[in-house]
N, CA, C and O of each residue as an XYZ file, in Angstrom:
896
protein
N       0.819     -1.204      0.000
C       0.000      0.000      0.000
C       0.848      1.247      0.000
O       2.000      1.229      0.435
N       0.284      2.319     -0.483
C       1.007      3.581     -0.537
C       0.934      4.262      0.827
O      -0.127      4.730      1.237
N       2.065      4.314      1.523
C       2.092      4.948      2.842
C       2.942      6.208      2.810
O       3.390      6.676      3.856
N       3.173      6.769      1.615
C       4.025      7.943      1.484
C       3.516      9.099      2.330
O       4.295      9.769      3.009
N       2.199      9.336      2.290
C       1.626     10.440      3.045
C       1.814     10.268      4.536
O       2.090     11.239      5.240
N       1.667      9.034      5.036
C       1.822      8.778      6.456
C       3.279      8.956      6.857
O       3.564      9.503      7.922
N       4.210      8.500      6.014
C       5.618      8.667      6.324
C       5.986     10.148      6.354
O       6.767     10.575      7.204
N       5.432     10.927      5.437
C       5.686     12.363      5.417
C       5.184     13.007      6.701
O       5.813     13.926      7.226
N       4.046     12.525      7.209
C       3.475     13.040      8.445
C       4.373     12.709      9.630
O       4.591     13.556     10.497
N       4.890     11.501      9.676
C       5.642     11.046     10.838
C       7.072     11.553     10.849
O       7.674     11.638     11.919
N       7.636     11.892      9.700
C       9.032     12.298      9.624
C       9.352     13.497     10.512
O      10.337     13.438     11.247
N       8.559     14.603     10.486
C       8.876     15.726     11.378
C       8.814     15.336     12.852
O       9.547     15.881     13.677
N       7.932     14.388     13.178
C       7.825     13.940     14.563
C       9.117     13.266     14.994
O       9.634     13.549     16.074
N       9.647     12.368     14.149
C      10.862     11.653     14.501
C      12.038     12.610     14.633
O      12.909     12.411     15.479
N      12.068     13.651     13.797
C      13.155     14.616     13.866
C      13.054     15.487     15.106
O      14.063     15.742     15.764
N      11.843     15.951     15.437
C      11.663     16.828     16.582
C      11.922     16.105     17.902
O      12.484     16.690     18.828
N      11.520     14.848     17.994
C      11.626     14.112     19.247
C      12.848     13.209     19.303
O      13.081     12.553     20.318
N      13.634     13.162     18.229
C      14.831     12.336     18.181
C      14.508     10.873     18.477
O      15.126     10.253     19.342
N      13.530     10.332     17.746
C      13.155      8.931     17.891
C      13.252      8.246     16.527
O      13.174      8.893     15.482
N      13.420      6.947     16.561
C      13.470      6.164     15.335
C      12.084      5.588     15.048
O      11.437      5.054     15.949
N      11.629      5.693     13.808
C      10.351      5.127     13.388
C      10.624      4.135     12.266
O      11.245      4.477     11.259
N      10.158      2.916     12.446
C      10.307      1.880     11.431
C       8.954      1.615     10.783
O       7.917      1.696     11.442
N       8.967      1.296      9.485
C       7.741      1.008      8.750
C       7.773     -0.437      8.265
O       8.788     -0.913      7.756
N       6.652     -1.123      8.430
C       6.494     -2.485      7.943
C       5.364     -2.481      6.926
O       4.234     -2.126      7.261
N       5.647     -2.867      5.708
C       4.663     -2.820      4.625
C       4.022     -4.186      4.406
O       4.701     -5.212      4.391
N       2.718     -4.178      4.239
C       1.988     -5.386      3.867
C       1.942     -5.489      2.340
O       1.679     -4.498      1.659
N       2.192     -6.661      1.816
C       2.078     -6.873      0.375
C       0.656     -7.247     -0.018
O       0.299     -7.205     -1.195
N      -0.153     -7.613      0.969
C      -1.573     -7.884      0.768
C      -2.276     -7.570      2.078
O      -1.648     -7.631      3.135
N      -3.567     -7.235      2.040
C      -4.283     -6.917      3.278
C      -4.304     -8.119      4.224
O      -4.737     -9.207      3.845
N      -3.840     -7.918      5.442
C      -3.732     -9.009      6.412
C      -4.649     -8.833      7.617
O      -4.665     -9.673      8.517
N      -5.418     -7.733      7.635
C      -6.266     -7.495      8.788
C      -5.537     -6.667      9.831
O      -4.473     -6.111      9.559
N      -6.113     -6.585     11.026
C      -5.556     -5.719     12.060
C      -4.655     -6.438     13.056
O      -3.997     -5.782     13.862
N      -4.607     -7.767     13.023
C      -3.730     -8.513     13.932
C      -2.597     -9.216     13.201
O      -1.464     -9.216     13.683
N      -2.875     -9.809     12.060
C      -1.864    -10.586     11.344
C      -0.603     -9.792     10.988
O       0.476    -10.385     10.970
N      -0.675     -8.469     10.700
C       0.561     -7.738     10.383
C       1.598     -7.749     11.495
O       2.775     -7.494     11.242
N       1.181     -8.038     12.720
C       2.159     -8.100     13.804
C       3.147     -9.244     13.608
O       4.224     -9.250     14.204
N       2.773    -10.222     12.759
C       3.727    -11.289     12.430
C       4.937    -10.734     11.696
O       6.008    -11.342     11.721
N       4.783     -9.591     11.044
C       5.844     -9.028     10.214
C       6.803     -8.143     11.007
O       7.820     -7.700     10.474
N       6.490     -7.884     12.271
C       7.294     -6.970     13.068
C       8.280     -7.762     13.910
O       7.879     -8.590     14.728
N       9.548     -7.513     13.718
C      10.589     -8.189     14.489
C      10.718     -7.562     15.877
O      10.288     -6.431     16.105
N      11.303     -8.301     16.777
C      11.705     -7.826     18.100
C      10.524     -7.471     19.001
O      10.672     -6.647     19.904
N       9.382     -8.059     18.781
C       8.273     -7.887     19.727
C       8.464     -8.904     20.850
O       7.747     -9.901     20.937
N       9.430     -8.634     21.689
C       9.805     -9.571     22.748
C       9.435     -9.066     24.136
O       9.762     -9.707     25.135
N       8.766     -7.939     24.208
C       8.363     -7.364     25.495
C       6.966     -6.768     25.341
O       6.406     -6.761     24.244
N       6.414     -6.274     26.429
C       5.105     -5.630     26.397
C       5.073     -4.556     25.314
O       6.001     -3.755     25.202
N       3.994     -4.537     24.508
C       3.909     -3.543     23.448
C       2.474     -3.081     23.254
O       1.527     -3.717     23.716
N       2.340     -1.951     22.556
C       1.050     -1.353     22.255
C       0.669     -1.623     20.811
O       1.527     -1.636     19.929
N      -0.610     -1.837     20.571
C      -1.153     -1.923     19.212
C      -2.414     -1.079     19.180
O      -3.215     -1.112     20.115
N      -2.593     -0.315     18.093
C      -3.756      0.575     18.066
C      -4.166      0.916     16.643
O      -3.381      0.771     15.706
N      -5.382      1.363     16.494
C      -5.877      1.824     15.211
C      -5.166      3.113     14.814
O      -4.656      3.840     15.667
N      -5.137      3.388     13.519
C      -4.443      4.561     13.032
C      -5.290      5.820     12.993
O      -4.802      6.869     12.573
N      -6.528      5.750     13.413
C      -7.402      6.929     13.345
C      -7.958      7.288     14.720
O      -9.111      7.697     14.852
N      -7.108      7.126     15.747
C      -7.503      7.397     17.123
C      -6.851      8.687     17.603
O      -5.652      8.889     17.414
N      -7.635      9.550     18.217
C      -7.129     10.767     18.849
C      -7.585     10.739     20.295
O      -8.786     10.688     20.562
N      -6.643     10.771     21.241
C      -7.002     10.579     22.643
C      -5.950     11.185     23.557
O      -4.816     11.419     23.141
N      -6.332     11.441     24.813
C      -5.378     11.841     25.833
C      -5.178     10.721     26.845
O      -4.822     10.979     27.995
N      -5.402      9.495     26.430
C      -5.229      8.328     27.288
C      -3.814      8.283     27.859
O      -2.853      8.601     27.158
N      -3.684      7.896     29.108
C      -2.394      7.757     29.773
C      -1.862      6.355     29.473
O      -2.221      5.393     30.153
N      -1.011      6.241     28.460
C      -0.498      4.935     28.052
C       0.341      4.299     29.154
O       0.292      3.084     29.346
N       1.099      5.098     29.871
C       1.946      4.571     30.939
C       1.108      3.880     32.003
O       1.439      2.783     32.455
N       0.010      4.537     32.402
C      -0.860      3.962     33.420
C      -1.572      2.717     32.891
O      -1.780      1.761     33.638
N      -1.943      2.718     31.618
C      -2.596      1.545     31.037
C      -1.653      0.346     31.046
O      -2.069     -0.763     31.381
N      -0.388      0.555     30.681
C       0.583     -0.538     30.700
C       0.793     -1.028     32.128
O       0.901     -2.230     32.372
N       0.851     -0.090     33.066
C       1.030     -0.478     34.465
C      -0.116     -1.385     34.936
O       0.108     -2.422     35.560
N      -1.342     -0.968     34.622
C      -2.508     -1.765     35.027
C      -2.505     -3.135     34.340
O      -2.823     -4.150     34.960
N      -2.149     -3.150     33.077
C      -2.059     -4.406     32.324
C      -1.128     -5.380     33.025
O      -1.456     -6.557     33.175
N       0.025     -4.899     33.454
C       1.012     -5.757     34.109
C       0.543     -6.196     35.488
O       0.728     -7.351     35.872
N      -0.060     -5.287     36.228
C      -0.556     -5.630     37.560
C      -1.581     -6.749     37.496
O      -1.613     -7.615     38.371
N      -2.432     -6.738     36.454
C      -3.480     -7.744     36.318
C      -2.968     -9.046     35.700
O      -3.679    -10.051     35.694
N      -1.744     -9.032     35.182
C      -1.183    -10.235     34.583
C      -1.871    -10.651     33.298
O      -1.998    -11.844     33.022
N      -2.317     -9.682     32.506
C      -3.048     -9.983     31.279
C      -2.108    -10.300     30.120
O      -0.974     -9.824     30.070
N      -2.602    -11.111     29.195
C      -1.911    -11.267     27.914
C      -2.296    -10.145     26.976
O      -1.514     -9.761     26.106
N      -3.508     -9.610     27.147
C      -3.999     -8.531     26.302
C      -4.949     -7.669     27.117
O      -5.790     -8.185     27.853
N      -4.813     -6.367     26.986
C      -5.705     -5.424     27.662
C      -6.274     -4.460     26.630
O      -5.544     -3.945     25.783
N      -7.572     -4.219     26.705
C      -8.269     -3.349     25.760
C      -8.661     -2.056     26.453
O      -9.289     -2.084     27.512
N      -8.296     -0.927     25.867
C      -8.774      0.361     26.374
C     -10.244      0.519     26.014
O     -10.640      0.249     24.881
N     -11.057      0.958     26.977
C     -12.498      1.067     26.746
C     -12.991      2.479     27.060
O     -12.343      3.245     27.774
N     -14.146      2.787     26.508
C     -14.768      4.092     26.702
C     -16.275      3.888     26.713
O     -16.795      3.002     26.034
N     -16.969      4.706     27.483
C     -18.433      4.642     27.488
C     -18.959      5.514     26.352
O     -18.748      6.727     26.347
N     -19.628      4.908     25.410
C     -20.159      5.628     24.249
C     -21.683      5.646     24.344
O     -22.319      4.599     24.460
N     -22.254      6.840     24.294
C     -23.713      6.998     24.346
C     -24.252      7.039     22.920
O     -23.835      7.863     22.106
N     -25.171      6.148     22.639
C     -25.793      6.064     21.319
C     -27.196      6.661     21.416
O     -28.034      6.173     22.174
N     -27.441      7.705     20.653
C     -28.742      8.366     20.671
C     -29.620      7.817     19.553
O     -29.204      7.748     18.396
N     -30.826      7.432     19.909
C     -31.798      6.948     18.927
C     -32.806      8.060     18.667
O     -33.428      8.568     19.600
N     -32.965      8.432     17.421
C     -33.767      9.611     17.070
C     -35.255      9.316     16.914
O     -36.001     10.150     16.401
N     -35.685      8.150     17.349
C     -37.083      7.776     17.176
C     -37.649      7.255     18.500
O     -36.904      6.858     19.397
N     -38.949      7.264     18.600
C     -39.606      6.619     19.718
C     -39.485      5.107     19.562
O     -39.794      4.571     18.497
N     -39.043      4.418     20.600
C     -38.816      2.969     20.546
C     -39.961      2.259     21.253
O     -40.295      2.572     22.396
N     -40.552      1.305     20.559
C     -41.709      0.581     21.079
C     -41.342     -0.834     21.489
O     -40.516     -1.484     20.848
N     -41.961     -1.303     22.560
C     -41.878     -2.705     22.956
C     -43.218     -3.347     22.621
O     -44.242     -3.027     23.226
N     -43.198     -4.270     21.637
C     -44.437     -4.803     21.086
C     -44.457     -6.321     21.203
O     -43.477     -6.986     20.866
N     -45.575     -6.874     21.681
C     -45.755     -8.321     21.736
C     -46.047     -8.871     20.344
O     -46.367     -8.118     19.424
N     -45.933    -10.195     20.197
C     -46.196    -10.829     18.901
C     -47.630    -10.612     18.438
O     -47.915    -10.644     17.241
N     -48.538    -10.388     19.400
C     -49.938    -10.146     19.054
C     -50.170     -8.730     18.531
O     -51.230     -8.425     17.985
N     -49.181     -7.882     18.702
C     -49.321     -6.506     18.292
C     -49.644     -5.556     19.426
O     -49.712     -4.345     19.217
N     -49.849     -6.092     20.643
C     -50.159     -5.241     21.779
C     -48.899     -4.496     22.232
O     -47.820     -5.079     22.345
N     -49.062     -3.204     22.484
C     -47.950     -2.379     22.928
C     -47.732     -2.555     24.423
O     -48.674     -2.463     25.211
N     -46.474     -2.811     24.814
C     -46.136     -2.983     26.219
C     -45.270     -1.859     26.771
O     -45.169     -1.703     27.988
N     -44.652     -1.083     25.911
C     -43.802     -0.018     26.405
C     -43.467      0.973     25.308
O     -43.524      0.657     24.120
N     -43.114      2.185     25.732
C     -42.774      3.233     24.779
C     -41.697      4.114     25.390
O     -41.845      4.604     26.509
N     -40.595      4.314     24.639
C     -39.521      5.207     25.062
C     -39.279      6.239     23.970
O     -39.035      5.888     22.815
N     -39.347      7.485     24.333
C     -39.153      8.554     23.362
C     -37.666      8.896     23.240
O     -37.055      9.396     24.185
N     -37.102      8.625     22.082
C     -35.710      8.944     21.757
C     -34.748      8.569     22.891
O     -34.093      9.441     23.462
N     -34.664      7.288     23.212
C     -33.795      6.866     24.327
C     -32.311      6.987     23.970
O     -31.938      7.072     22.800
N     -31.491      6.992     24.999
C     -30.045      6.952     24.848
C     -29.531      5.650     25.457
O     -29.903      5.278     26.570
N     -28.677      4.972     24.711
C     -28.127      3.700     25.158
C     -26.637      3.878     25.406
O     -25.908      4.315     24.516
N     -26.177      3.544     26.605
C     -24.768      3.644     26.956
C     -24.133      2.265     26.868
O     -24.621      1.309     27.471
N     -23.038      2.165     26.111
C     -22.346      0.891     25.943
C     -20.853      1.065     26.180
O     -20.289      2.120     25.891
N     -20.221      0.029     26.706
C     -18.770      0.007     26.846
C     -18.181     -0.479     25.524
O     -18.455     -1.598     25.091
N     -17.371      0.366     24.887
C     -16.843      0.034     23.560
C     -15.315      0.032     23.588
O     -14.688      0.651     24.447
N     -14.748     -0.671     22.636
C     -13.296     -0.694     22.488
C     -12.823      0.607     21.860
O     -13.436      1.103     20.915
N     -11.734      1.159     22.382
C     -11.149      2.369     21.827
C     -10.206      2.065     20.667
O      -9.699      2.986     20.027
N      -9.965      0.791     20.392
C      -9.012      0.443     19.341
C      -7.572      0.597     19.793
O      -6.677      0.786     18.969
N      -7.343      0.516     21.110
C      -6.004      0.601     21.693
C      -5.802     -0.618     22.582
O      -6.645     -0.920     23.427
N      -4.691     -1.317     22.397
C      -4.448     -2.578     23.092
C      -3.023     -2.615     23.651
O      -2.095     -2.070     23.054
N      -2.870     -3.262     24.799
C      -1.552     -3.629     25.311
C      -1.454     -5.149     25.233
O      -2.367     -5.859     25.655
N      -0.349     -5.641     24.693
C      -0.200     -7.077     24.501
C       1.144     -7.571     25.037
O       2.124     -6.829     25.111
N       1.149     -8.849     25.406
C       2.383     -9.561     25.696
C       2.791    -10.354     24.459
O       1.923    -10.758     23.685
N       4.074    -10.586     24.251
C       4.516    -11.345     23.071
C       3.853    -12.710     22.946
O       3.660    -13.209     21.837
N       3.499    -13.324     24.093
C       2.865    -14.638     24.053
C       1.534    -14.627     23.317
O       1.106    -15.654     22.790
N       0.869    -13.458     23.277
C      -0.414    -13.367     22.572
C      -0.247    -13.601     21.080
O      -1.191    -14.017     20.408
N       0.949    -13.336     20.552
C       1.187    -13.510     19.118
C       1.144    -14.974     18.707
O       0.970    -15.283     17.528
N       1.300    -15.882     19.672
C       1.229    -17.310     19.357
C      -0.158    -17.726     18.902
O      -0.328    -18.805     18.335
N      -1.147    -16.886     19.144
C      -2.528    -17.208     18.760
C      -2.891    -16.644     17.384
O      -4.031    -16.782     16.940
N      -1.938    -16.017     16.715
C      -2.158    -15.516     15.359
C      -1.719    -16.592     14.369
O      -0.589    -17.070     14.466
N      -2.565    -16.990     13.426
C      -2.170    -18.013     12.437
C      -0.933    -17.588     11.655
O      -0.656    -16.398     11.505
N      -0.194    -18.578     11.161
C       1.055    -18.304     10.433
C       0.829    -17.611      9.104
O       1.736    -16.955      8.590
N      -0.354    -17.741      8.541
C      -0.631    -17.130      7.234
C      -2.084    -16.682      7.187
O      -2.933    -17.170      7.933
N      -2.346    -15.735      6.285
C      -3.716    -15.309      6.043
C      -4.148    -14.101      6.851
O      -3.399    -13.556      7.662
N      -5.379    -13.708      6.597
C      -6.006    -12.534      7.205
C      -6.449    -12.858      8.627
O      -7.005    -13.927      8.878
N      -6.201    -11.925      9.570
C      -6.600    -12.154     10.963
C      -6.752    -10.799     11.640
O      -5.837     -9.976     11.600
N      -7.910    -10.564     12.266
C      -8.196     -9.287     12.905
C      -8.024     -9.370     14.416
O      -8.019    -10.458     14.990
N      -7.885     -8.218     15.052
C      -7.728     -8.178     16.497
C      -8.925     -8.765     17.253
O      -8.715     -9.463     18.245
N     -10.170     -8.515     16.832
C     -11.281     -9.194     17.528
C     -11.149    -10.715     17.480
O     -11.532    -11.398     18.430
N     -10.615    -11.248     16.392
C     -10.391    -12.689     16.313
C      -9.301    -13.133     17.280
O      -9.387    -14.213     17.865
N      -8.277    -12.303     17.447
C      -7.228    -12.618     18.410
C      -7.779    -12.608     19.828
O      -7.480    -13.498     20.624
N      -8.584    -11.595     20.143
C      -9.196    -11.527     21.465
C     -10.044    -12.770     21.721
O      -9.973    -13.361     22.798
N     -10.841    -13.165     20.736
C     -11.704    -14.336     20.910
C     -10.891    -15.608     21.066
O     -11.260    -16.488     21.843
N      -9.778    -15.715     20.328
C      -8.918    -16.889     20.451
C      -8.335    -16.986     21.857
O      -8.245    -18.080     22.414
N      -7.942    -15.864     22.431
C      -7.421    -15.861     23.798
C      -8.506    -16.246     24.800
O      -8.257    -17.017     25.727
N      -9.710    -15.706     24.608
C     -10.813    -16.046     25.512
C     -11.170    -17.519     25.411
O     -11.441    -18.164     26.424
N     -11.174    -18.059     24.190
C     -11.506    -19.469     23.993
C     -10.510    -20.375     24.705
O     -10.860    -21.478     25.125
N      -9.269    -19.912     24.842
C      -8.233    -20.704     25.525
C      -8.097    -20.305     26.993
O      -7.132    -20.679     27.661
N      -9.068    -19.545     27.484
C      -9.111    -19.144     28.890
C      -7.872    -18.367     29.312
O      -7.386    -18.524     30.432
N      -7.366    -17.534     28.422
C      -6.221    -16.677     28.724
C      -6.709    -15.348     29.303
O      -7.810    -14.906     28.973
N      -5.910    -14.703     30.161
C      -6.360    -13.456     30.804
C      -6.403    -12.270     29.836
O      -5.378    -11.848     29.301
N      -7.601    -11.751     29.627
C      -7.824    -10.562     28.807
C      -8.525     -9.536     29.680
O      -9.573     -9.821     30.259
N      -7.953     -8.347     29.777
C      -8.517     -7.336     30.657
C      -8.942     -6.085     29.911
O      -8.784     -5.982     28.694
N      -9.483     -5.139     30.658
C      -9.903     -3.858     30.097
C      -9.337     -2.724     30.938
O      -9.032     -2.895     32.118
N      -9.204     -1.562     30.306
C      -8.743     -0.356     30.998
C      -9.673      0.778     30.577
O      -9.670      1.205     29.423
N     -10.460      1.252     31.526
C     -11.452      2.278     31.216
C     -10.810      3.666     31.161
O     -10.032      4.046     32.037
N     -11.156      4.410     30.110
C     -10.669      5.777     29.949
C     -11.872      6.702     29.824
O     -12.709      6.532     28.937
N     -11.950      7.687     30.726
C     -13.081      8.615     30.732
C     -12.733      9.960     30.113
O     -13.563     10.869     30.117
N     -11.520     10.108     29.580
C     -11.109     11.374     29.003
C     -11.466     11.491     27.533
O     -12.450     10.914     27.071
N     -10.652     12.249     26.803
C     -10.912     12.471     25.384
C     -10.644     11.205     24.572
O      -9.657     10.503     24.790
N     -11.533     10.937     23.648
C     -11.330      9.843     22.688
C     -12.196     10.109     21.468
O     -13.408     10.289     21.579
N     -11.557     10.133     20.303
C     -12.272     10.345     19.056
C     -11.823      9.309     18.026
O     -10.631      9.037     17.878
N     -12.777      8.751     17.332
C     -12.508      7.910     16.167
C     -12.585      8.835     14.960
O     -13.661      9.034     14.397
N     -11.441      9.405     14.558
C     -11.479     10.453     13.547
C     -11.682      9.904     12.137
O     -11.631     10.657     11.164
N     -11.913      8.595     12.024
C     -12.371      8.051     10.755
C     -13.858      8.306     10.538
O     -14.377      8.125      9.436
N     -14.542      8.732     11.612
C     -15.959      9.098     11.530
C     -16.049     10.613     11.400
O     -15.418     11.341     12.166
N     -16.829     11.089     10.437
C     -16.879     12.515     10.134
C     -17.279     13.338     11.349
O     -16.691     14.390     11.604
N     -18.284     12.868     12.111
C     -18.748     13.646     13.250
C     -17.680     13.722     14.345
O     -17.538     14.751     15.005
N     -16.931     12.630     14.537
C     -15.856     12.643     15.522
C     -14.711     13.540     15.066
O     -14.098     14.230     15.880
N     -14.423     13.532     13.765
C     -13.315     14.345     13.258
C     -13.582     15.835     13.497
O     -12.693     16.565     13.934
N     -14.801     16.279     13.212
C     -15.146     17.688     13.401
C     -15.050     18.083     14.873
O     -14.543     19.156     15.201
N     -15.541     17.206     15.765
C     -15.467     17.492     17.199
C     -14.029     17.474     17.683
O     -13.636     18.283     18.525
N     -13.242     16.542     17.144
C     -11.841     16.407     17.566
C     -11.034     17.639     17.209
O     -10.163     18.046     17.977
N     -11.301     18.237     16.066
C     -10.551     19.421     15.651
C     -10.729     20.551     16.664
O      -9.767     21.246     16.991
N     -11.945     20.738     17.160
C     -12.201     21.765     18.161
C     -11.584     21.401     19.508
O     -11.016     22.253     20.191
N     -11.702     20.119     19.886
C     -11.154     19.671     21.167
C      -9.640     19.787     21.192
O      -9.059     20.108     22.228
N      -9.001     19.531     20.066
C      -7.539     19.626     19.973
C      -7.096     21.054     20.284
O      -6.184     21.270     21.083
N      -7.747     22.024     19.646
C      -7.366     23.423     19.856
C      -7.598     23.838     21.303
O      -6.787     24.563     21.879
N      -8.700     23.385     21.894
C      -8.984     23.712     23.292
C      -7.935     23.089     24.207
O      -7.474     23.720     25.158
N      -7.562     21.844     23.910
C      -6.575     21.135     24.724
C      -5.215     21.825     24.665
O      -4.504     21.888     25.668
N      -4.856     22.339     23.497
C      -3.554     22.979     23.319
C      -3.430     24.260     24.136
O      -2.319     24.712     24.413
N      -4.567     24.852     24.524
C      -4.529     26.136     25.215
C      -4.857     26.018     26.696
O      -5.144     27.024     27.345
N      -4.818     24.806     27.240
C      -5.023     24.680     28.669
C      -3.852     23.927     29.293
O      -3.170     23.165     28.608
N      -3.609     24.139     30.618
C      -2.474     23.466     31.266
C      -2.613     21.963     31.174
O      -3.716     21.427     31.283
N      -1.482     21.272     30.971
C      -1.491     19.819     30.869
C      -0.923     19.194     32.128
O      -0.019     19.746     32.756
N      -1.461     18.033     32.495
C      -0.857     17.290     33.590
C       0.407     16.606     33.077
O       0.656     16.580     31.872
N       1.187     16.063     33.972
C       2.467     15.484     33.599
C       2.312     14.420     32.522
O       1.532     13.480     32.673
N       3.046     14.570     31.455
C       3.134     13.614     30.359
C       1.776     13.331     29.729
O       1.552     12.245     29.195
N       0.878     14.298     29.790
C      -0.433     14.126     29.181
C      -0.485     14.933     27.896
O      -0.490     16.163     27.931
N      -0.524     14.249     26.769
C      -0.577     14.920     25.481
C      -1.551     14.189     24.585
O      -1.808     12.998     24.764
N      -2.090     14.913     23.621
C      -2.917     14.258     22.622
C      -2.018     13.450     21.710
O      -0.934     13.904     21.343
N      -2.452     12.273     21.346
C      -1.650     11.426     20.483
C      -2.474     10.990     19.283
O      -3.678     10.753     19.391
N      -1.823     10.888     18.158
C      -2.459     10.324     16.969
C      -1.526      9.250     16.440
O      -0.307      9.413     16.486
N      -2.077      8.161     15.940
C      -1.244      7.081     15.444
C      -1.200      7.118     13.932
O      -2.166      7.510     13.277
N      -0.069      6.705     13.386
C       0.095      6.732     11.934
C       1.042      5.643     11.506
O       2.033      5.372     12.183
N       0.748      5.019     10.393
C       1.632      4.051      9.759
C       2.066      2.961     10.718
O       3.181      2.448     10.615
N       1.197      2.602     11.651
C       1.508      1.488     12.499
C       2.282      1.820     13.761
O       2.518      0.917     14.564
N       2.689      3.055     13.981
C       3.418      3.389     15.186
C       2.795      4.605     15.850
O       2.415      5.562     15.175
N       2.690      4.569     17.189
C       2.108      5.709     17.888
C       3.087      6.866     17.864
O       4.301      6.665     17.903
N       2.558      8.073     17.802
C       3.423      9.254     17.762
C       2.689     10.434     18.362
O       1.481     10.587     18.181
N       3.423     11.261     19.073
C       2.854     12.525     19.519
C       2.803     13.460     18.327
O       3.818     13.681     17.666
N       1.635     14.011     18.046
C       1.458     14.786     16.821
C       0.825     16.131     17.147
O      -0.174     16.191     17.863
N       1.395     17.195     16.633
C       0.828     18.531     16.804
C       0.694     19.170     15.438
O       1.493     18.884     14.546
N      -0.311     20.041     15.248
C      -0.491     20.672     13.941
C       0.766     21.372     13.442
O       0.999     21.433     12.235
N       1.586     21.905     14.361
C       2.792     22.617     13.950
C       3.801     21.699     13.292
O       4.692     22.160     12.577
N       3.668     20.394     13.530
C       4.604     19.431     12.933
C       4.238     19.103     11.502
O       4.924     18.318     10.848
N       3.156     19.700     11.008
C       2.740     19.437      9.634
C       2.041     18.107      9.480
O       2.071     17.507      8.406
N       1.411     17.639     10.545
C       0.781     16.324     10.525
C      -0.724     16.467     10.375
O      -1.362     17.198     11.132
N      -1.281     15.781      9.415
C      -2.724     15.807      9.189
C      -3.349     14.647      9.944
O      -3.184     13.504      9.518
N      -4.072     14.883     11.063
C      -4.609     13.777     11.850
C      -5.699     13.002     11.146
O      -6.157     11.992     11.680
N      -6.143     13.431      9.957
C      -7.188     12.701      9.252
C      -6.620     11.579      8.384
O      -7.379     10.759      7.869
N      -5.277     11.531      8.211
C      -4.697     10.428      7.446
C      -4.889      9.147      8.231
O      -4.780      9.137      9.457
N      -5.175      8.071      7.526
C      -5.440      6.816      8.212
C      -4.303      5.842      7.954
O      -3.921      5.611      6.807
N      -3.760      5.269      9.034
C      -2.689      4.291      8.907
C      -3.204      2.923      9.264
O      -4.412      2.729      9.404
N      -2.285      1.948      9.416
C      -2.689      0.628      9.865
C      -2.729      0.646     11.372
O      -3.007      1.694     11.954
N      -2.459     -0.485     12.046
C      -2.793     -0.457     13.448
C      -1.647     -0.656     14.403
O      -1.815     -0.318     15.574
N      -0.523     -1.160     14.030
C       0.408     -1.669     15.022
C       1.255     -0.568     15.610
O       1.836      0.240     14.887
N       1.322     -0.540     16.929
C       2.165      0.426     17.622
C       3.127     -0.325     18.508
O       2.802     -1.406     19.000
N       4.321      0.233     18.722
C       5.330     -0.515     19.442
C       5.861      0.271     20.615
O       6.098      1.475     20.517
N       6.045     -0.418     21.729
C       6.671      0.161     22.902
C       7.587     -0.886     23.489
O       7.283     -2.076     23.399
N       8.696     -0.492     24.085
C       9.602     -1.501     24.598
C      10.083     -1.180     26.010
O      11.290     -1.119     26.247
N       9.154     -0.971     26.958
C       9.585     -0.772     28.338
C      10.073     -2.082     28.932
O       9.710     -3.151     28.443
N      10.885     -2.019     29.973
C      11.402     -3.216     30.627
C      10.300     -3.801     31.490
O       9.872     -3.176     32.460
N       9.835     -4.997     31.146
C       8.731     -5.630     31.864
C       9.108     -5.975     33.298
O       8.222     -6.167     34.131
N      10.393     -6.059     33.605
C      10.802     -6.490     34.926
C      10.810     -5.369     35.946
O      10.966     -5.638     37.137
N      10.650     -4.138     35.532
C      10.644     -3.035     36.487
C       9.414     -2.162     36.244
O       8.953     -2.055     35.107
N       8.871     -1.529     37.302
C       7.670     -0.687     37.109
C       8.000      0.553     36.307
O       9.133      1.034     36.305
N       6.974      1.065     35.617
C       7.152      2.305     34.872
C       7.144      3.472     35.821
O       6.666      3.390     36.952
N       7.706      4.596     35.308
C       7.693      5.815     36.104
C       8.807      5.782     37.138
O       8.960      6.728     37.911
C-alpha cells in the first residue's frame, strides 16, 4: 500500500523528538492482527492501536494496570452513548404495545481500538492469512487466557468518523490552550506506530494508517 503520506506526516515527529520510526509494509491486506507477524523484536510488552484514534489516554498507566493484572492482552475502553432519534416501542407478537420510550439513549462500553499485549499473545495468530484483532481476542478467551480492560473517561475520538473528526478538531485546539498534567498529550497514530502529533509538525490527523504500535519498556521493572 502507498504509505508515502503517512511517512511524510511522521518524519517531522521523529526529527523533533529524536526517535526512530520503522515502517512495515503489507504486500496484501492481512487485517488488524496478522501484520504483527511481520514486526521483528516484539519480545516485550507492546502497544497496538488503530491509526485513526485521537485521545489523551495515559499509556503509561494503562501498561502499568495491564502488568498488575497479569493480562496477555488489555483493551482500552470508553463509554459511548448512542442516541436513537425515534420513539422505541416494545411490542408483543400479538401486536399489543407494552412499552414506549421517546428517543432513548443507550450507553455501551466500547473498544477504543487501543491494546496492550504480551509477546505470548502472538502465538494465537495463524502463520498465514487474514486475521483481525477481535479474532485474536476471541482466540485468547476461547483458551481461557487473561484478557482485561482499561477504562478511559477522558478524550477519545474515532477520527475516521466525520462527526468525531469535526469534534476532535475543536477539542484539539482547546486542549492545546489549557495546562497539561504530567506527560499528558494528545496522540495520533500513523503508519503502524504511535506518535505525539501537533499541527505545527505538519501532521494531518485525518490520514489513516494501519494499526500496530510498538513500545519496549522493561517488563521487569515498574514504569515511572
